[in-house]
C-alpha positions as CSV (number, residue, x, y, z in Angstrom):
1,M,84.5,95.6,76.2
2,L,87.5,95.3,78.6
3,G,88.6,91.9,77.4
4,Q,91.1,93.3,75.0
5,C,92.6,95.8,77.6
6,K,95.8,95.2,79.6
7,I,95.9,95.8,83.3
8,G,97.8,99.0,83.9
9,S,98.0,99.2,87.7
10,I,97.0,97.4,90.8
11,C,96.2,99.7,93.9
12,Y,96.6,98.9,97.5
13,Y,95.4,100.8,100.6
14,V,98.0,100.6,103.4
15,S,98.2,101.8,107.0
16,D,101.9,102.8,107.0
17,I,103.5,104.0,103.9
18,A,107.2,103.7,105.2
19,K,106.6,100.2,106.5
20,T,105.1,99.2,103.2
21,E,107.9,100.8,101.2
22,S,110.4,98.9,103.2
23,F,108.6,95.5,102.9
24,Y,108.1,95.6,99.1
25,R,111.6,97.0,98.5
26,D,113.7,95.2,100.9
27,V,111.9,91.9,101.4
28,I,109.9,91.3,98.2
29,G,112.5,93.1,96.0
30,L,110.5,95.4,94.0
31,D,112.0,98.8,92.7
32,V,109.7,100.9,94.8
33,Q,109.6,104.7,94.1
34,R,108.1,107.3,96.5
35,M,105.9,109.6,94.7
36,G,104.6,113.1,95.4
37,D,101.4,114.3,97.2
38,D,98.2,112.5,96.5
39,G,96.1,115.7,97.2
40,E,95.7,114.8,100.8
41,G,99.3,115.7,101.8
42,N,100.5,112.0,101.7
43,D,103.3,110.5,99.7
44,W,102.3,107.4,97.7
45,L,104.4,104.5,96.3
46,M,104.7,103.0,92.8
47,A,106.6,99.9,91.7
48,K,106.7,98.4,88.3
49,T,106.7,94.6,87.7
50,A,108.6,92.9,84.9
51,N,105.6,93.1,82.6
52,D,105.1,96.9,83.3
53,I,102.0,96.6,85.5
54,E,102.3,99.2,88.1
55,V,101.7,98.4,91.8
56,I,100.5,101.5,93.6
57,F,100.2,102.0,97.4
58,F,98.1,104.8,99.0
59,Q,98.0,105.3,102.8
60,L,94.3,105.1,103.7
61,E,92.3,102.8,106.0
62,S,93.5,99.4,105.3
63,R,92.1,95.8,106.0
64,P,92.4,92.6,104.2
65,G,89.8,92.2,101.7
66,N,89.5,95.8,100.5
67,S,92.5,95.6,98.2
68,P,93.4,93.2,95.4
69,I,95.8,90.2,95.6
70,I,99.0,90.5,93.6
71,V,100.0,87.2,91.9
72,F,103.6,86.9,90.9
73,D,104.3,84.4,88.0
74,L,107.5,82.5,88.8
75,A,108.5,81.7,85.2
76,E,111.9,80.5,86.3
77,G,110.6,78.3,89.1
78,G,112.1,78.1,92.6
79,I,108.9,78.6,94.5
80,D,110.2,76.6,97.5
81,D,113.4,78.5,97.8
82,I,111.5,81.9,97.4
83,V,109.0,81.0,100.2
84,A,111.8,79.8,102.5
85,E,113.8,83.0,101.9
86,L,110.7,85.0,102.7
87,A,110.1,83.0,105.9
88,E,113.7,83.6,107.0
89,K,113.0,87.3,106.7
90,G,110.1,87.0,109.1
91,V,107.3,87.2,106.4
92,T,104.0,85.4,107.6
93,I,103.4,82.4,105.3
94,V,99.6,82.3,104.9
95,T,99.5,79.2,102.6
96,P,102.6,77.1,102.2
97,V,103.7,75.8,98.7
98,S,100.9,73.6,97.6
99,H,99.5,72.2,94.5
100,A,97.4,74.4,92.3
101,P,95.7,73.9,88.9
102,G,98.6,73.3,86.5
103,G,101.4,74.1,89.0
104,W,102.2,75.3,92.5
105,S,101.3,78.3,94.5
106,A,102.0,79.9,97.9
107,D,100.7,82.9,99.8
108,V,102.3,85.3,102.2
109,A,101.1,88.5,103.9
110,D,102.4,92.0,103.8
111,P,102.5,94.2,106.9
112,D,98.8,95.1,106.5
113,G,97.8,91.4,106.1
114,H,97.2,91.7,102.3
115,A,97.8,88.5,100.5
116,I,100.7,88.2,98.0
117,S,100.5,85.1,95.9
118,M,103.2,83.3,93.8
119,Y,102.4,80.8,91.1
120,Q,104.7,78.6,88.9
121,T,103.7,75.9,86.4
122,E,104.5,72.2,86.7
123,E,107.0,72.6,83.8
124,V,109.5,74.6,85.8
125,P,111.5,73.2,88.8
126,R,110.2,74.0,92.3
127,K,113.8,74.4,93.6
128,R,116.5,76.6,92.2
129,G,119.5,74.8,93.8
């Protein structure tokens, strides 16, 4: 039934919309747009990824585990450099770069403790420089 459908959006519940906007825009590098009222008098955020999947953020009670995990596919490689840059910006590294099936992965946490994962295949270099 849903096997032929594309994922259109991924929704997160966050505790502080301004903090989330700053993190995903300034630290992660997504083009985050502040959207209008969600019906409760709150702004919400939307960012599109390279493959047009929307990542949407609503300010509601937030705790790790009640929102999905975003996995960024690093087709160009450089996972070590990306994780090092995020650490320099003060991002919490949950799982350092480690071997994963067919490649490498790492996990970091956003301001609400939600996991953000990165994955690259073994075919692309782990370092950019």
